[in-house]
N, C-alpha and C positions, 0 to 999 in steps of 0.2 A: 808550609805556606801554600796558599791556594792560588793567589793571583797578585799581580802588580799592575796598577793603573797609573799612568802618568797624568798628574793633575795640571802641572805647568812645568816650566823649565827647571825648577828646583824641587818640586814637591811630587812625591809618589804617595799613593794610597795603597797600602798592603791589606789584603784579606787573609787572615790566618785561621786555620782550623785549630781551635784551642781545646785541647783535652781538659785543661784546668777549668775552663768556664762552660764546657759542653756545647760549643757552637762556633760559628764563624764570627770573628771579631776584626775590627778595623784598627789600623795603625797608620797614621800619617807621618811621613818622614820628609824633612826639609834638609837638603844638602847645602853646605856652605858654598858660596860663589866659587871658591877655588877648588872645590872637590872634583876629582877625576876618577873614573872607573879604575879599580885596582889600587888606589891610594889607601894607605893604612895609617894608624896611629891617631885618628881623629878623636877628640873629646866628644862626649854625648851630653846633651841637655834634654832631660825628660821633662815634659810639661803636662801636668795633671789638671783636669778640668773640675769644675764645681758640679753641684747636683741639680737635678730637677729640670734640666732644659736640653740643650742640643748635644751634649757630650763633647768628645774630643775636638770636633770642628769649631766649638766655641772659640778656641785659641786662634784659629786660622781664618775664619770667615771674613774678618774685616780687612785683612791684608797688613795690619800694623806690625804683627809679629814677624811676618816674612821680611818686611823692610828693615826691621830692627835687628834681625839676625843675619842678614846677608853677608856682612863683612866679618863675622865671627868664625873662628876656626873650630866649629863644633857642628856635629850632626844633631839636628833637633828631632826628637822622637815624641810624638803626640799620640798616646794610646787611648782607645775607647776604655771607659771605666765604669760603665753602667750609669743610668740616670740616678739611681740611689745605690751605687755599689759600695761606697765608703772604704775602698782600698783595703779590704780584708778578705780572707777566705771564709766564706759563709759556712755555717754548720751543715746545711743541707742544700746548698745552692752553688752559685758560681764562685770559683776560687780566684778572685781578682788579684790578690796579692801574688799568688803563684804565677799568674799570667804575666804580670808586670815585672816581677823580679827574677823570674826563671825562664819562662818561654820566650819573651821578647828578647832578652839579652842573647839567648842561644840562637834565635832565628834571624833577628833583624840586625844586630850589631855586626856580625861577620860580613853580611851583605854590603854594608856601607863602610867597612874598614875602621870601625870604632875600636879604640884601644882600651886601656884600663881606667881611664879617668872619666868620671860621670858627675853631673850635678842634676838637681831636681828642683822644680818650682811648681807651685800650685796655688789656685785661688779658692777660697771658701772651703768646700769639701776637699778640694785638691791640696790645700795647705795642710789639712789633717793628714792626707796621704803622703805629702812630701816629707814632713817631719817624722811621721810614723815609720815610713819605709827606711829613712836614714837611721832611725834609732834601732829598728828591729833587724837591720841588715848591715851591721858594722863593717866599714871598709868599702861598701858598694858605692857610696856617694861621698865626694869630698866637700860638697857644698849643698845647702838646701835653703830654699826661700819659701816663706808663707805670706801670701797676700790676702789680708782679711781672713785668715785661716781659722778653722775650727780647731782650737788647741786645748780645750779643757771640757770634754763632754761630761765629766762627772760634776761639773758646776750646776747642771740642770738635767738631772736624770728624768724627772717627770716630763719636762718639756720635750726631750728627745724621744721618749716613748710615744708621746702624743703626736709628734711630728711624723714619726715612722708609721704610726697607725693611720694617719691621714692618707698615706700612700698604700695602705693595705699590707704593711710590712711589720715585722716584729724585731725590736732591737736584740732580742735573745738569739735570733738567727745570725746576727752580724757580730755582736760583741759578747754574747752570753748573758748571764745574769749580772746585775750591776756590780756585784762583788768582783767580777773579773774584768771590768771595763778598764781598770788601771793599766792592764797589759797593752792596750791600744791607745791610751790617752797620752798625747804629747806632753802635757804638763807633768804627768807622772813618770814619763820616760826621759825627761830632760837630761839627766846625768849620762845617759847612753849616747848623747850627741857630742860628747867631748871629742875635740879634734876636727869636728865638722864646721866649716864656715857657715854661719847662720845669718839670715836676714829675715826680719819680720816687720810687717807694716799693717796699719789699721787706722781707720778713721773713728770718729766719735758718734756718727749717726746724724749730726747736724748737716743740713744742706750746705755744700761748700762751693768752691770756685768752679768745679767741673760739673755741677748740677744746673740744668736749665731752670731758671726761676728760683723761687724760694723753696717750694715743696714742703713736705712734712718731715718730721723727725723720723729717722730710720731706726726702728727698735732692733732690727736684726744686727746691724753694724754696731750699735751701742752694746748689745749683749756680747758680741764677738770681741769687742775691745776689752771687756772684763775678762774674758778667757785669755786674751793675749797678755794682759797684765799679770794674770796668774802664771802663765808660762814664763814670762820674763823674770818674775820673782824666783820661780823654781830654777831657771837657768842661772840666775845670779848666785843662788845658794850652791849650785853645783860647780861654780867657778868657770862657766862657759864664756867664751868670747862671742859676741853677737853684735850685729848692727840693727838697731831698733828705730823704726820710723813711725811713731804714733803722731800722725800729722794733723790731728785736730779735726776740723770740719771736713766731712766727706761721708758718702753713703756707700752701701753695699752694691756697687755698680761698676761696670766695665771701665769707664774712663779712669777711675782711681787705680784699678788693677794694672792697666797698661802703663800708667805713669810709674807705679811702683816697680813694675818689671824693668823699666828703663833704669831705675835707680839700683835695682838688684843685680843686673847683668855684670857689672864690674866685680861683684863679689862671687857670683856663680862661675864666671869665666874670666878670671883676671889675666 
C-alpha cells in the first residue's frame, strides 16, 4: 500500500502499488458509522463500476451511496477497475481480476477489520464483474447484485468486438477467441452461482419515471434486458434462487441504478 488519503469522516482513498495491474491503483473505502479503529468482523460490500467513464468514483461522487450505507454494518470497498477493464485478467495487460479478488482482500480487508462475509454489486460492466467474480471464486461472495448488468456477452459477439475496437482494444486480449468467452460469460456460468443470493434488475429502454422528459428509446438498455432474460432463464434451469426486478420503463442511467441498489441492499446485506 502506498498511501491513505482521508476524503471525509467515513471515506478513505487508498493508493495501492499493484503488481497484478502493473501500476498504482485507487480503492475507496467507506467505513460504517459504527466502525472504530481495531474493530473486527465487519462484512464487506464490494461495489464495481461500469465502463467508459469515471471509474470507481462513479459510485461515490453524488453522495447517495454514502448516505444509503451509513447505517449498515459493512465496510464498503469501491475499487478502480479500468475504463474498459471488464473484470478479467488480460492476456498481455492488467490483471484486474487478480487485483480485485486477491490483492485487495489481502491489503485492504485487514486494515478495516473485515471478516469472512462479503457481497458484491455492480452496474453495467460492473454487473458482469459482480456475477462473474461470484461464479469464478466460489465461497468468496455470499450475495451478488447486477444492475443493468452485461450478463450474456455471447449474445452479440460481433457487437462487442466492434465496441472494443472503437476504444482501440481487442476482445481477444480480454476474453480470448469467441470459443472461450463462455468461461467469462455469466449466462454460461449461472450454475456456478448456486448458494449465492442473487439480485438482478434491468429496464426495457423506454424512457421512464426517472428520465427527464420523454427522450429517445435506449437501445443499450433494451439489448441488456435481452441478456438479463437469457441469464434468468439459465439460472432457472440451474435451479437458482434469485430476486428479479425487470421493472419495465427505464434507461441505462444512474437514477435507475441507485434505485435498484436501494432495493438490492436487503439481499446483499440482510
